[in-house]
BAPA-891214 format. One record per residue (C-alpha): x, y, z; residue number from 1; residue in three letters. Coordinates in nm, 3 decimals, m for minus. Each point is the difference from the previous one (the first is absolute). Layout:
+---------+---------+---------+-----+------+
:    east :   north :      up : pos : code :
+---------+---------+---------+-----+------+
:       X :       Y :       Z : NUM :  ALA :
...
+---------+---------+---------+-----+------+
This chain:
+---------+---------+---------+-----+------+
:    east :   north :      up : pos : code :
+---------+---------+---------+-----+------+
:   0.021 :   0.021 :   0.009 :   1 :  UNK :
:   0.099 :   0.317 :  m0.103 :   2 :  UNK :
:   0.107 :   0.275 :   0.245 :   3 :  UNK :
:  m0.315 :   0.183 :  m0.154 :   4 :  UNK :
:  m0.266 :  m0.234 :   0.187 :   5 :  UNK :
:  m0.052 :   0.062 :   0.338 :   6 :  UNK :
:  m0.183 :  m0.177 :   0.270 :   7 :  UNK :
:  m0.195 :   0.203 :   0.266 :   8 :  UNK :
:  m0.229 :  m0.198 :   0.245 :   9 :  UNK :
:  m0.030 :  m0.277 :  m0.236 :  10 :  UNK :
:  m0.099 :   0.186 :  m0.263 :  11 :  UNK :
:   0.217 :   0.040 :  m0.318 :  12 :  UNK :
:   0.060 :   0.341 :  m0.142 :  13 :  UNK :
:   0.108 :   0.025 :  m0.342 :  14 :  UNK :
:   0.192 :   0.322 :  m0.008 :  15 :  UNK :
:   0.043 :  m0.035 :  m0.393 :  16 :  UNK :
:  m0.388 :   0.025 :  m0.040 :  17 :  UNK :
:  m0.011 :   0.322 :   0.208 :  18 :  UNK :
:   0.250 :   0.181 :  m0.205 :  19 :  UNK :
:  m0.182 :  m0.071 :  m0.312 :  20 :  UNK :
:  m0.302 :   0.204 :   0.130 :  21 :  UNK :
:  m0.039 :   0.312 :   0.153 :  22 :  UNK :
:   0.367 :   0.033 :   0.123 :  23 :  UNK :
:   0.142 :  m0.037 :  m0.346 :  24 :  UNK :
:   0.088 :   0.372 :   0.024 :  25 :  UNK :
:   0.217 :  m0.083 :   0.301 :  26 :  UNK :
:   0.209 :  m0.233 :  m0.269 :  27 :  UNK :
:  m0.027 :   0.129 :  m0.327 :  28 :  UNK :
:   0.106 :  m0.234 :  m0.294 :  29 :  UNK :
:   0.134 :  m0.257 :   0.256 :  30 :  UNK :
:   0.175 :  m0.253 :  m0.240 :  31 :  UNK :
:   0.097 :  m0.213 :   0.241 :  32 :  UNK :
:  m0.327 :  m0.042 :   0.136 :  33 :  UNK :
:  m0.166 :  m0.034 :  m0.316 :  34 :  UNK :
:   0.242 :  m0.262 :  m0.109 :  35 :  UNK :
:  m0.091 :  m0.256 :   0.249 :  36 :  UNK :
:  m0.258 :  m0.269 :  m0.121 :  37 :  UNK :
:  m0.346 :   0.044 :   0.174 :  38 :  UNK :
:   0.012 :  m0.362 :   0.059 :  39 :  UNK :
:   0.283 :   0.024 :   0.230 :  40 :  UNK :
:  m0.268 :   0.174 :   0.264 :  41 :  UNK :
:  m0.271 :  m0.191 :   0.190 :  42 :  UNK :
:  m0.376 :   0.084 :  m0.037 :  43 :  UNK :
:  m0.218 :  m0.036 :   0.310 :  44 :  UNK :
:  m0.170 :  m0.308 :  m0.176 :  45 :  UNK :
:   0.346 :  m0.164 :  m0.051 :  46 :  UNK :
:   0.083 :   0.067 :   0.358 :  47 :  UNK :
:  m0.298 :  m0.180 :   0.165 :  48 :  UNK :
:   0.045 :  m0.312 :  m0.223 :  49 :  UNK :
:   0.368 :  m0.047 :   0.114 :  50 :  UNK :
:   0.045 :  m0.254 :   0.248 :  51 :  UNK :
:   0.346 :  m0.070 :   0.211 :  52 :  UNK :
:   0.120 :  m0.259 :   0.196 :  53 :  UNK :
:   0.093 :   0.095 :   0.341 :  54 :  UNK :
:   0.313 :  m0.103 :   0.191 :  55 :  UNK :
:   0.034 :   0.056 :   0.372 :  56 :  UNK :
:   0.304 :   0.216 :   0.092 :  57 :  UNK :
:   0.098 :  m0.294 :   0.249 :  58 :  UNK :
:   0.118 :  m0.241 :  m0.267 :  59 :  UNK :
:   0.270 :   0.275 :  m0.073 :  60 :  UNK :
:   0.051 :   0.137 :   0.362 :  61 :  UNK :
:  m0.004 :  m0.266 :   0.237 :  62 :  UNK :
:   0.296 :  m0.211 :   0.034 :  63 :  UNK :
:  m0.188 :  m0.316 :   0.047 :  64 :  UNK :
:  m0.060 :   0.005 :  m0.381 :  65 :  UNK :
:   0.355 :   0.116 :  m0.115 :  66 :  UNK :
:   0.055 :  m0.317 :  m0.193 :  67 :  UNK :
:  m0.335 :   0.013 :  m0.183 :  68 :  UNK :
:   0.045 :   0.046 :  m0.367 :  69 :  UNK :
:  m0.207 :   0.255 :  m0.203 :  70 :  UNK :
:  m0.165 :  m0.283 :  m0.162 :  71 :  UNK :
:  m0.129 :  m0.122 :   0.335 :  72 :  UNK :
:  m0.109 :   0.377 :   0.095 :  73 :  UNK :
:  m0.185 :   0.037 :  m0.308 :  74 :  UNK :
:  m0.164 :  m0.348 :   0.005 :  75 :  UNK :
:  m0.115 :   0.088 :   0.363 :  76 :  UNK :
:  m0.151 :   0.314 :  m0.137 :  77 :  UNK :
:  m0.205 :  m0.173 :  m0.292 :  78 :  UNK :
:  m0.111 :  m0.274 :   0.258 :  79 :  UNK :
:  m0.101 :   0.298 :   0.225 :  80 :  UNK :
:  m0.206 :   0.190 :  m0.278 :  81 :  UNK :
:  m0.173 :  m0.375 :  m0.064 :  82 :  UNK :
:  m0.098 :  m0.017 :   0.363 :  83 :  UNK :
:  m0.171 :   0.359 :   0.006 :  84 :  UNK :
:  m0.208 :  m0.174 :  m0.258 :  85 :  UNK :
:  m0.076 :  m0.330 :   0.195 :  86 :  UNK :
:  m0.108 :   0.261 :   0.288 :  87 :  UNK :
:  m0.256 :   0.175 :  m0.250 :  88 :  UNK :
:  m0.106 :  m0.335 :  m0.120 :  89 :  UNK :
:  m0.055 :  m0.135 :   0.342 :  90 :  UNK :
:   0.207 :  m0.326 :  m0.061 :  91 :  UNK :
:   0.042 :  m0.118 :   0.330 :  92 :  UNK :
:   0.027 :  m0.400 :   0.096 :  93 :  UNK :
:  m0.235 :  m0.123 :   0.265 :  94 :  UNK :
:   0.274 :   0.119 :   0.293 :  95 :  UNK :
:  m0.001 :   0.327 :  m0.125 :  96 :  UNK :
:   0.317 :   0.006 :  m0.169 :  97 :  UNK :
:   0.026 :   0.190 :  m0.342 :  98 :  UNK :
:   0.113 :  m0.194 :  m0.273 :  99 :  UNK :
:   0.140 :   0.113 :  m0.351 : 100 :  UNK :
:  m0.086 :  m0.137 :  m0.343 : 101 :  UNK :
:   0.297 :   0.039 :  m0.209 : 102 :  UNK :
:   0.217 :  m0.276 :  m0.174 : 103 :  UNK :
:   0.380 :  m0.009 :   0.032 : 104 :  UNK :
:  m0.040 :   0.005 :  m0.396 : 105 :  UNK :
:  m0.163 :   0.338 :   0.011 : 106 :  UNK :
:   0.230 :   0.134 :   0.261 : 107 :  UNK :
:   0.302 :  m0.120 :  m0.196 : 108 :  UNK :
:  m0.129 :   0.182 :  m0.312 : 109 :  UNK :
:  m0.003 :   0.320 :   0.172 : 110 :  UNK :
:   0.321 :  m0.010 :   0.135 : 111 :  UNK :
+---------+---------+---------+-----+------+
């Protein structure tokens, strides 16, 4: 993401689109800005559809996990994402333990 994109309280602000509107007199004929392709900026619609895997900072900061490979940390994040889906779908066994429906093949193809 370029430095022209800012994030404020979770909301992306595209300076490029602001410059091309009423503020265009402040930066007349800014060749650098005009040469940036419009597909380098996110729209509000695109931002809502972006999904991310979250990785706990503890996997990087806690000495207990120091020897864990980046692949293992990424795998944890993917499985954690699937856990959230299981919780949403109320997938639990008779003891109340949450389970995942995710094959090793699917996980391997993602990694």
